[in-house]
C-alpha angles and dihedrals in degrees: 000000000000094000094051117133111182126203110215116197131174122228129206105203149134096208117119108278133187115260093222137036106294135187112220130192109215113180103305094336132091117218131183118215122200124192129236116266135176090277104023138062127229104273147184125214130193130180105233093197098047092045093042094232137139116230091256094049090047092055088052090053090049091050089051089052093049091047089058092049093046089053095045095047097031090229137118122269118185122185112221133193125297146154140234137217106079117123090223134028113281124200114251115235116239112260115262102180120204119244137187126245134172135196092227110043109183118191130174115155135128136205105270117243088216116098090203093056094045091051093045093052091046091051091047091053091049091048092051091046091049092052090050094050098045094254091126096155088061090047090057091051094045094053093044090051088060089060089047092057088078098018107038095162115084094229092049092048091052092049090051091050091049091052094048105033094093091051093057093045094061122196099293105108089178090065102131094207091053091046091053092046095051090048090051091051091060107180095342125105110251093246092052093047093048093049101041106027096035116022097034094035094058096036097052140032088252120190094198096045108022118184120204110192092199094063111095094212090053092050090051091048092051092046088057091048092047090052092056092042089052089058090050091047091052090050091051093049096044101039108026097032094033098226117162119225092211115106089213101046093112093230 
């Protein structure tokens, strides 16, 4: 229809997928599924106008759909990036992520004899991997576990976050991540929000602070929290554990 505005989103998945463009009725919504090709990713498409959805609400519907498929096939299904605005579904190009290279790659590092450092670096890698693969709940937990290496008690972890939050924020009050995070905190202190609404919410089936990983707004909220927790984790690793970020430090 002339008013159509289609959201096109790539999917990284091993669930069973149609081998040709397919229209699917899911609850009261109509989705279009496109298969993977040499140049394009598996993808899902939904007309925002026809389905009377915002972009955020549409991503929630798609997540609900993928959750059903993941359960039925017992396989992973990760929603990737996309865009909206086309009048008809448009195939999503396969991801070709940029990477950094150098002509003179200097490396001089060793495996740390410290159990704390080895565990912290492993958790940091897993947190970064989780952010990159849309497993943001796990990213939140991974980064918080780094704080817990030295401050395993909840009250102590919160006190450490309170002492160091200003340091990781810097002086740039126009920082969009910080602005979103402070808004999400509402009237709570950052350390209380991080512990209760983030760490406990994703680690437990909490009644007071439930976290639904299908809901697009919740995913966005946790991405913001993970970004701030990553800053705190880096501060912990660099300052309290004394780990250099140089690949040629010799440590």
